N, C-alpha and C positions, 0 to 999 in steps of 0.2 A: 503494500500500501504505502503511496503516497506522498506518507503524514498525519494523512486526518484519520479526526478522528468515530469511528464507524459509526453516534450521537450525532455527529450532521453530518452523514453517510444518506443520502435520498433513499428510498422504500427501493425506491427504482436503479438504483450506483447498490446497492445492496441485492435484489436483486441474479445483478448481473455475478456479483460479486460469487451470489450461491451457484449459478450456472456455470461460470467461467470452471469454478476449481473444486467445488464442490464442496461450501462451505454450510458448518452447519450453524444456523445460527441464534444464541440461544437468548429467546428478547425477554426484559426483565416482568413475570408476567406484569 
């Protein structure tokens, strides 16, 4: 990641990361 805090990323960006890298996001309830 380019020094970005995941909290500052948009949902779209997060889903792109998940799709590309198979990252599992655990959202805080």
